[in-house]
DSSP file (Angstrom, degrees, kcal/mol; ACC not computed):
  #  RESIDUE AA STRUCTURE BP1 BP2  ACC     N-H-->O    O-->H-N    N-H-->O    O-->H-N    TCO  KAPPA ALPHA  PHI   PSI    X-CA   Y-CA   Z-CA
    1    1 A M              0   0    0      0, 0.0     0, 0.0     0, 0.0     0, 0.0   0.000 360.0 360.0 360.0 129.5    3.8    8.3   18.8
    2    2 A G        -     0   0    0      1,-0.1     0, 0.0     2,-0.0     0, 0.0   0.116 360.0 -48.8  55.3-155.9    1.5    5.9   17.0
    3    3 A S        -     0   0    0     66,-0.0    -1,-0.1    67,-0.0    66,-0.1  -0.927  59.2-144.4-123.1 103.5    2.0    4.3   13.6
    4    4 A P        -     0   0    0      0, 0.0    64,-2.6     0, 0.0     2,-0.3  -0.235  27.6 -95.3 -70.8 154.1    3.0    6.9   10.9
    5    5 A L  E     +A   67   0A   0     62,-0.2    62,-0.3     1,-0.1     3,-0.1  -0.532  49.4 169.4 -60.8 127.2    2.0    6.8    7.3
    6    6 A C  E     +     0   0A   0     60,-3.0    42,-0.5     1,-0.4     2,-0.3   0.572  53.2   1.5-123.0 -14.3    4.9    5.0    5.5
    7    7 A H  E     -A   66   0A   0     59,-1.2    59,-3.1    40,-0.2    -1,-0.4  -0.976  51.0-152.7-167.6 154.0    3.8    4.2    2.0
    8    8 A F  E     -Ab  65  49A   0     40,-0.9    42,-1.7    -2,-0.3     2,-0.4  -0.954  13.6-162.2-133.0 158.6    0.9    4.6   -0.5
    9    9 A E  E     -Ab  64  50A   0     55,-2.4    55,-2.8    -2,-0.3     2,-0.4  -0.985   9.4-149.5-148.4 129.9    0.0    2.4   -3.4
   10   10 A F  E     -Ab  63  51A   0     40,-2.6    42,-2.0    -2,-0.4     2,-0.6  -0.830   3.3-160.5 -95.4 135.7   -2.2    2.7   -6.5
   11   11 A L  E     -Ab  62  52A   0     51,-2.8    51,-1.7    -2,-0.4     2,-0.4  -0.975  28.3-178.4-110.3 112.4   -3.9   -0.3   -8.0
   12   12 A S  E     - b   0  53A   0     40,-2.6    42,-2.4    -2,-0.6     4,-0.1  -0.874  41.6-149.2-122.2 144.6   -4.6    0.8  -11.6
   13   13 A D  S    S+     0   0    0     -2,-0.4    -1,-0.1     1,-0.3    40,-0.1   0.710 106.5  29.6 -75.8 -22.1   -6.3   -0.7  -14.6
   14   14 A D     >  +     0   0    0      1,-0.1     4,-2.3    38,-0.1     3,-0.3  -0.649  68.0 176.8-139.2  78.8   -4.0    1.3  -16.8
   15   15 A P  H  > S+     0   0    0      0, 0.0     4,-2.7     0, 0.0     5,-0.2   0.835  81.8  56.4 -54.8 -36.7   -0.6    1.9  -15.0
   16   16 A K  H  > S+     0   0    0      1,-0.2     4,-2.3     2,-0.2     5,-0.1   0.940 110.3  43.9 -60.6 -47.2    0.9    3.7  -18.0
   17   17 A K  H  > S+     0   0    0     -3,-0.3     4,-2.4     2,-0.2    -1,-0.2   0.874 112.2  53.8 -65.3 -37.7   -1.9    6.3  -18.0
   18   18 A C  H  X S+     0   0    0     -4,-2.3     4,-2.6     2,-0.2     5,-0.3   0.923 109.4  48.0 -62.8 -44.3   -1.7    6.6  -14.1
   19   19 A K  H  X S+     0   0    0     -4,-2.7     4,-2.5     1,-0.2     5,-0.2   0.921 111.6  49.7 -61.8 -43.9    2.0    7.4  -14.4
   20   20 A Q  H  X S+     0   0    0     -4,-2.3     4,-2.0    -5,-0.2     5,-0.2   0.922 112.9  47.9 -62.1 -43.0    1.4    9.9  -17.1
   21   21 A F  H  X S+     0   0    0     -4,-2.4     4,-2.7     2,-0.2     5,-0.3   0.972 117.6  37.6 -62.9 -57.1   -1.3   11.6  -15.0
   22   22 A Y  H  X>S+     0   0    0     -4,-2.6     4,-2.3     1,-0.2     6,-1.1   0.827 114.9  56.0 -70.9 -30.3    0.5   11.9  -11.7
   23   23 A G  H  X5S+     0   0    0     -4,-2.5     4,-0.8    -5,-0.3    -1,-0.2   0.908 115.2  37.3 -63.4 -41.6    3.8   12.6  -13.4
   24   24 A S  H  <5S+     0   0    0     -4,-2.0    -2,-0.2    -5,-0.2    -1,-0.2   0.853 123.4  41.1 -80.4 -33.6    2.3   15.6  -15.2
   25   25 A V  H  <5S+     0   0    0     -4,-2.7    -3,-0.2    -5,-0.2    -2,-0.2   0.903 133.4  17.7 -81.8 -40.1    0.1   16.8  -12.4
   26   26 A L  H  <5S-     0   0    0     -4,-2.3    -3,-0.2    -5,-0.3    -2,-0.2   0.477  96.6-120.1-113.1  -3.9    2.4   16.3   -9.4
   27   27 A G     << +     0   0    0     -4,-0.8    -4,-0.2    -5,-0.5    -3,-0.1   0.715  53.8 162.4  74.7  19.8    5.8   16.0  -11.0
   28   28 A W        -     0   0    0     -6,-1.1     2,-0.3    -9,-0.1    15,-0.2  -0.332  29.5-140.5 -72.5 154.8    6.4   12.6   -9.6
   29   29 A E  E     -C   42   0A   0     13,-2.2    13,-3.1    -2,-0.0     2,-0.4  -0.844  12.9-146.4-113.7 154.0    9.1   10.3  -11.0
   30   30 A F  E     -C   41   0A   0     -2,-0.3     2,-0.5    11,-0.2    11,-0.2  -0.963   9.3-162.4-129.8 138.3    8.7    6.5  -11.5
   31   31 A N  E     +C   40   0A   0      9,-2.5     9,-2.6    -2,-0.4     3,-0.4  -0.952  10.5 174.5-120.6 109.5   11.1    3.6  -11.2
   32   32 A D  E     +     0   0A   0     -2,-0.5     5,-0.3     7,-0.2     6,-0.2   0.402  69.3  72.3 -91.6   2.2   10.0    0.3  -12.9
   33   33 A R  E    S+     0   0A   0      1,-0.1    -1,-0.2     3,-0.1     6,-0.1   0.598  76.1  75.4 -96.6 -12.2   13.2   -1.6  -12.3
   34   34 A S  E    S+     0   0A   0     -3,-0.4    -1,-0.1     1,-0.2    -2,-0.1   0.929 108.9   9.4 -68.6 -47.5   13.1   -2.2   -8.5
   35   35 A F  E >  S-C   38   0A   0      3,-0.8     3,-2.3    -3,-0.0    -1,-0.2  -0.998  86.3-106.5-137.9 128.4   10.5   -5.0   -8.5
   36   36 A P  T 3  S+     0   0    0      0, 0.0    -3,-0.1     0, 0.0     3,-0.1  -0.315 106.8   7.8 -55.5 127.4    9.1   -6.9  -11.5
   37   37 A G  T 3  S+     0   0    0     -5,-0.3    16,-0.5     1,-0.2     2,-0.4   0.525 114.8  93.8  80.1   5.5    5.5   -5.8  -12.1
   38   38 A Y  E <   -C   35   0A   0     -3,-2.3    -3,-0.8    -6,-0.2     2,-0.5  -0.997  58.9-153.6-135.5 133.1    5.7   -3.0   -9.5
   39   39 A T  E     - D   0  51A   0     12,-2.8    12,-1.9    -2,-0.4     2,-0.3  -0.924  12.4-141.6-108.5 125.6    6.6    0.7  -10.0
   40   40 A M  E     -CD  31  50A   0     -9,-2.6    -9,-2.5    -2,-0.5     2,-0.5  -0.677  15.6-142.7 -82.1 138.0    8.1    2.7   -7.2
   41   41 A I  E     -CD  30  49A   0      8,-3.1     8,-1.6    -2,-0.3     2,-0.7  -0.902   6.1-157.6-105.9 125.2    6.9    6.3   -7.0
   42   42 A K  E     +C   29   0A   0    -13,-3.1   -13,-2.2    -2,-0.5     6,-0.1  -0.902  15.6 173.5-102.6 111.9    9.4    9.0   -6.1
   43   43 A T        -     0   0    0     -2,-0.7    -1,-0.1     2,-0.4     3,-0.1   0.616  53.1-107.6 -93.3 -15.6    7.4   12.0   -4.7
   44   44 A G  S    S+     0   0    0      1,-0.2     2,-0.3   -15,-0.1     4,-0.1   0.252  95.0  34.2 101.8 -11.6   10.4   14.1   -3.6
   45   45 A S  S    S-     0   0    0      2,-0.2    -2,-0.4     0, 0.0    -1,-0.2  -0.959  98.6 -36.4-159.8 172.1    9.8   13.5    0.1
   46   46 A E  S    S+     0   0    0     -2,-0.3     2,-0.1    -3,-0.1   -39,-0.1  -0.560 104.5  44.4 -80.7 147.9    8.4   10.8    2.5
   47   47 A P  S    S-     0   0    0      0, 0.0    -2,-0.2     0, 0.0     2,-0.2   0.629  72.0-175.7 -82.9 157.8    6.3    8.8    2.2
   48   48 A E        -     0   0    0    -42,-0.5   -40,-0.9    -2,-0.1     2,-0.2  -0.521  11.9-151.6-102.0 179.6    6.9    7.5   -1.3
   49   49 A G  E     -bD   8  41A   0     -8,-1.6    -8,-3.1   -42,-0.2     2,-0.3  -0.621   8.7-123.2-140.2-167.2    4.7    5.1   -3.1
   50   50 A G  E     -bD   9  40A   0    -42,-1.7   -40,-2.6   -10,-0.3     2,-0.3  -0.938   9.3-156.6-144.4 164.6    4.0    2.3   -5.5
   51   51 A L  E     +bD  10  39A   0    -12,-1.9   -12,-2.8    -2,-0.3     2,-0.3  -0.995  18.4 161.4-145.9 134.4    1.9    1.5   -8.5
   52   52 A M  E     -b   11   0A   0    -42,-2.0   -40,-2.6    -2,-0.3     2,-0.1  -0.981  46.9 -84.1-149.3 162.2    0.8   -1.8  -10.0
   53   53 A K  E     -b   12   0A   0    -16,-0.5   -40,-0.2    -2,-0.3    -2,-0.0  -0.459  59.8-100.2 -63.1 135.4   -1.8   -3.3  -12.3
   54   54 A R        -     0   0    0    -42,-2.4    -1,-0.1    -2,-0.1   -43,-0.1  -0.414  37.5-128.1 -62.4 123.9   -5.0   -4.0  -10.3
   55   55 A P    >   -     0   0    0      0, 0.0     3,-1.6     0, 0.0     5,-0.1  -0.363  22.5-110.3 -70.2 157.0   -5.2   -7.7   -9.4
   56   56 A D  T 3  S+     0   0    0      1,-0.3    -2,-0.1    -2,-0.0     0, 0.0   0.816 115.6  58.9 -56.7 -33.8   -8.4   -9.5  -10.3
   57   57 A E  T 3  S+     0   0    0      2,-0.0    -1,-0.3     3,-0.0    -3,-0.0   0.652  83.0  95.9 -75.6 -14.0   -9.4   -9.8   -6.7
   58   58 A A  S <  S-     0   0    0     -3,-1.6    -4,-0.0     1,-0.1     4,-0.0  -0.593  76.8-136.0 -74.7 135.5   -9.4   -6.0   -6.1
   59   59 A P  S    S-     0   0    0      0, 0.0    -1,-0.1     0, 0.0    -3,-0.0   0.738  71.9 -34.3 -69.5 -20.9  -12.9   -4.6   -6.5
   60   60 A G  S    S-     0   0    0     -5,-0.1   -49,-0.1   -49,-0.0    -3,-0.0  -0.965  86.8 -49.4 179.0 172.3  -11.7   -1.6   -8.6
   61   61 A P  S    S+     0   0    0      0, 0.0     2,-0.3     0, 0.0   -49,-0.2  -0.310  71.2 148.1 -58.8 143.5   -8.9    0.9   -9.1
   62   62 A C  E     -A   11   0A   0    -51,-1.7   -51,-2.8     2,-0.0     2,-0.4  -0.973  45.7-117.5-163.4 172.3   -7.9    2.4   -5.8
   63   63 A M  E     -A   10   0A   0     -2,-0.3     2,-0.4   -53,-0.2   -53,-0.2  -0.995  25.4-164.2-123.1 134.7   -5.2    3.9   -3.6
   64   64 A T  E     -A    9   0A   0    -55,-2.8   -55,-2.4    -2,-0.4     2,-0.3  -0.943   8.0-147.4-117.2 138.4   -4.2    2.2   -0.3
   65   65 A V  E     -A    8   0A   0     -2,-0.4    46,-3.3    44,-0.4     2,-0.4  -0.817  12.1-147.5-101.1 148.7   -2.2    3.9    2.4
   66   66 A Y  E     -Ae   7 111A   0    -59,-3.1   -60,-3.0    -2,-0.3   -59,-1.2  -0.943   4.5-154.7-118.8 136.4    0.1    1.9    4.6
   67   67 A F  E     -Ae   5 112A   0     44,-2.3    46,-2.4    -2,-0.4     2,-0.3  -0.908  21.8-118.3-112.1 140.5    0.9    2.5    8.2
   68   68 A L  E     + e   0 113A   0    -64,-2.6     2,-0.3    -2,-0.4    46,-0.2  -0.597  39.2 175.0 -77.5 128.9    4.2    1.4   10.0
   69   69 A V        -     0   0    0     44,-2.5    46,-0.2    -2,-0.3     3,-0.2  -0.912  35.8-139.5-131.9 159.8    3.6   -1.0   12.9
   70   70 A D  S    S+     0   0    0     -2,-0.3     2,-0.4     1,-0.3    -1,-0.1   0.750  95.0  26.3 -86.6 -26.2    5.9   -3.0   15.2
   71   71 A D     >  -     0   0    0      1,-0.1     4,-2.0    42,-0.1    -1,-0.3  -0.903  58.7-170.2-145.0 107.5    3.8   -6.2   15.2
   72   72 A I  H  > S+     0   0    0     -2,-0.4     4,-2.5     2,-0.2     5,-0.2   0.928  89.6  50.8 -65.6 -46.0    1.5   -7.1   12.3
   73   73 A A  H  > S+     0   0    0      1,-0.2     4,-1.8     2,-0.2    -1,-0.2   0.921 112.7  46.3 -60.4 -44.9   -0.2  -10.0   14.1
   74   74 A A  H  > S+     0   0    0      1,-0.2     4,-1.8     2,-0.2    -1,-0.2   0.894 112.3  51.3 -65.3 -37.9   -1.0   -7.9   17.2
   75   75 A T  H  X S+     0   0    0     -4,-2.0     4,-2.1     1,-0.2    -2,-0.2   0.899 107.8  51.9 -67.4 -39.1   -2.2   -5.1   15.0
   76   76 A L  H  X S+     0   0    0     -4,-2.5     4,-2.3     2,-0.2    -1,-0.2   0.866 106.8  54.2 -65.9 -34.4   -4.5   -7.4   13.0
   77   77 A E  H  X S+     0   0    0     -4,-1.8     4,-2.7     1,-0.2    -1,-0.2   0.897 107.8  49.8 -63.3 -39.5   -6.0   -8.6   16.3
   78   78 A K  H  X S+     0   0    0     -4,-1.8     4,-2.0     2,-0.2     6,-0.2   0.877 107.6  54.4 -64.8 -38.3   -6.7   -5.0   17.2
   79   79 A V  H  <>S+     0   0    0     -4,-2.1     5,-2.9     2,-0.2     4,-0.3   0.957 112.1  43.5 -58.6 -51.0   -8.4   -4.6   13.8
   80   80 A R  H ><5S+     0   0    0     -4,-2.3     3,-1.6     1,-0.2    -2,-0.2   0.926 113.6  50.6 -62.0 -45.6  -10.7   -7.6   14.5
   81   81 A A  H 3<5S+     0   0    0     -4,-2.7    -1,-0.2     1,-0.3    -2,-0.2   0.819 109.0  52.9 -62.7 -30.7  -11.4   -6.5   18.1
   82   82 A G  T 3<5S-     0   0    0     -4,-2.0    -1,-0.3    -5,-0.2    -2,-0.2   0.412 125.5 -98.9 -86.4   2.4  -12.3   -3.0   16.9
   83   83 A G  T < 5S+     0   0    0     -3,-1.6    -3,-0.2    -4,-0.3    -2,-0.1   0.551  81.1 130.5  93.8   8.0  -14.8   -4.3   14.4
   84   84 A G      < -     0   0    0     -5,-2.9     2,-0.4    -6,-0.2    -1,-0.3  -0.262  52.6-119.3 -86.9 179.6  -12.6   -4.1   11.4
   85   85 A T  E     -F  103   0A   0     18,-2.1    18,-2.3    19,-0.1     2,-0.6  -0.966   7.8-141.5-125.1 135.2  -12.0   -6.8    8.7
   86   86 A V  E     +F  102   0A   0     -2,-0.4    16,-0.3    16,-0.2     3,-0.2  -0.872  22.3 173.0 -93.8 122.6   -8.7   -8.5    7.7
   87   87 A H  E    S+     0   0A   0     14,-2.4     2,-0.4    -2,-0.6    15,-0.2   0.776  72.8  18.7 -98.9 -34.5   -8.6   -9.0    3.9
   88   88 A K  E    S-F  101   0A   0     13,-2.1    13,-2.1     3,-0.0    -1,-0.3  -0.962  79.9-141.9-141.0 119.1   -5.0  -10.2    3.5
   89   89 A G  E     -     0   0A   0     -2,-0.4    10,-0.1     1,-0.2    12,-0.1  -0.009  53.6 -43.3 -71.2-179.0   -3.1  -11.6    6.4
   90   90 A E  E     -     0   0A   0     10,-0.1     2,-0.4     8,-0.1    10,-0.2  -0.226  67.0-177.3 -52.0 123.7    0.6  -11.1    7.1
   91   91 A T  E     -F   99   0A   0      8,-2.8     8,-2.2    -3,-0.2     2,-0.2  -0.993  21.3-125.8-132.8 132.2    2.5  -11.5    3.9
   92   92 A E  E     -F   98   0A   0     -2,-0.4     6,-0.3     6,-0.2     8,-0.0  -0.538   9.0-160.1 -80.8 140.0    6.2  -11.3    3.3
   93   93 A I  E >>  -F   97   0A   0      4,-3.3     3,-2.5    -2,-0.2     4,-2.1  -0.965  39.8-114.3-109.4 106.2    7.8   -9.0    0.8
   94   94 A P  T 34 S-     0   0    0      0, 0.0     4,-0.0     0, 0.0    -2,-0.0  -0.103  90.9  -3.1 -51.2 132.8   11.2  -10.7    0.3
   95   95 A K  T 34 S+     0   0    0      1,-0.1    21,-0.1     2,-0.0    20,-0.0   0.471 131.1  65.3  65.9   5.7   14.2   -8.6    1.5
   96   96 A V  T <4 S-     0   0    0     -3,-2.5    20,-1.8     1,-0.3     2,-0.3   0.727  99.5-101.5-120.3 -51.8   11.8   -5.8    2.4
   97   97 A G  E  <  -FG  93 115A   0     -4,-2.1    -4,-3.3    18,-0.3    -1,-0.3  -0.971  41.0 -60.4 159.9-147.7    9.4   -6.7    5.2
   98   98 A W  E     -FG  92 114A   0     16,-2.5    16,-2.5    -2,-0.3     2,-0.3  -0.953  38.3-176.6-136.9 152.4    5.8   -7.8    5.8
   99   99 A Y  E     -FG  91 113A   0     -8,-2.2    -8,-2.8    -2,-0.3     2,-0.3  -0.936   6.5-170.2-142.8 167.0    2.4   -6.3    5.1
  100  100 A A  E     - G   0 112A   0     12,-1.6    12,-2.2    -2,-0.3     2,-0.4  -0.966  16.8-135.3-151.0 160.0   -1.3   -6.9    5.5
  101  101 A I  E     +FG  88 111A   0    -13,-2.1   -14,-2.4    -2,-0.3   -13,-2.1  -0.971  32.2 153.4-122.7 135.3   -4.5   -5.3    4.3
  102  102 A A  E     -FG  86 110A   0      8,-2.8     8,-2.7    -2,-0.4     2,-0.3  -0.843  27.9-137.4-142.8 177.5   -7.5   -4.6    6.4
  103  103 A S  E     -FG  85 109A   0    -18,-2.3   -18,-2.1     6,-0.3    -2,-0.0  -0.984  21.2-116.1-140.7 155.1  -10.5   -2.2    6.6
  104  104 A D    >   -     0   0    0      4,-2.0     3,-2.2    -2,-0.3   -19,-0.1  -0.192  49.0 -83.2 -79.0 179.2  -12.1   -0.2    9.4
  105  105 A P  T 3  S+     0   0    0      0, 0.0    -1,-0.1     0, 0.0   -22,-0.0   0.724 131.7  53.1 -58.8 -22.0  -15.7   -0.8   10.6
  106  106 A E  T 3  S-     0   0    0      2,-0.1   -22,-0.1     3,-0.0    -2,-0.0   0.516 122.2-105.3 -89.1  -5.5  -17.0    1.4    7.7
  107  107 A G    <   +     0   0    0     -3,-2.2   -23,-0.0     1,-0.3    -5,-0.0   0.550  67.4 150.1  94.4   8.6  -15.1   -0.6    5.1
  108  108 A I        -     0   0    0      1,-0.0    -4,-2.0    -5,-0.0    -1,-0.3  -0.648  41.5-134.8 -76.6 119.6  -12.3    1.9    4.4
  109  109 A P  E     + G   0 103A   0      0, 0.0   -44,-0.4     0, 0.0     2,-0.3  -0.388  32.2 161.9 -78.3 152.7   -9.3   -0.1    3.4
  110  110 A F  E     - G   0 102A   0     -8,-2.7    -8,-2.8   -46,-0.1     2,-0.3  -0.972  25.2-132.5-157.4 161.7   -5.7    0.4    4.7
  111  111 A G  E     -eG  66 101A   0    -46,-3.3   -44,-2.3    -2,-0.3     2,-0.3  -0.844   7.9-150.9-117.0 157.3   -2.5   -1.5    4.9
  112  112 A I  E     -eG  67 100A   0    -12,-2.2   -12,-1.6    -2,-0.3     2,-0.4  -0.947  15.1-167.2-123.1 151.7    0.0   -2.1    7.6
  113  113 A F  E     -eG  68  99A   0    -46,-2.4   -44,-2.5    -2,-0.3     2,-0.4  -0.994  15.2-171.9-141.9 140.5    3.7   -2.6    7.1
  114  114 A K  E     - G   0  98A   0    -16,-2.5   -16,-2.5    -2,-0.4   -44,-0.1  -0.975  21.0-146.3-131.6 120.1    6.7   -3.8    9.2
  115  115 A G  E       G   0  97A   0     -2,-0.4   -18,-0.3   -18,-0.2   -19,-0.1  -0.293 360.0 360.0 -79.3 166.7   10.1   -3.5    7.7
  116  116 A R              0   0    0    -20,-1.8   -19,-0.1   -21,-0.1    -1,-0.1   0.461 360.0 360.0 -70.8 360.0   13.0   -5.9    8.2
């Protein structure tokens, strides 16, 4: 059924402070060695997440959720047809899969992901 939640990601102005906060509040563990500049978050169950320094083009610190899809291009067409906005088109994550960023008609952002 549908496209399940598969990942979440924090864009933080202070990743170290973010890790300290969520580690102490929720007991999460963090792995900085998987991808340069990206921290994997181990929550203890699925979905797990990621954390990175907020890129300049992001309007502010935020959390984005990602939904698993079979076809990114087709899903982005549905976003446009439904009145949503595509902010970042299909982008490859080497050896992992592809993702894109969109928002619904109210401007709520979300990501979609297709693994290899």
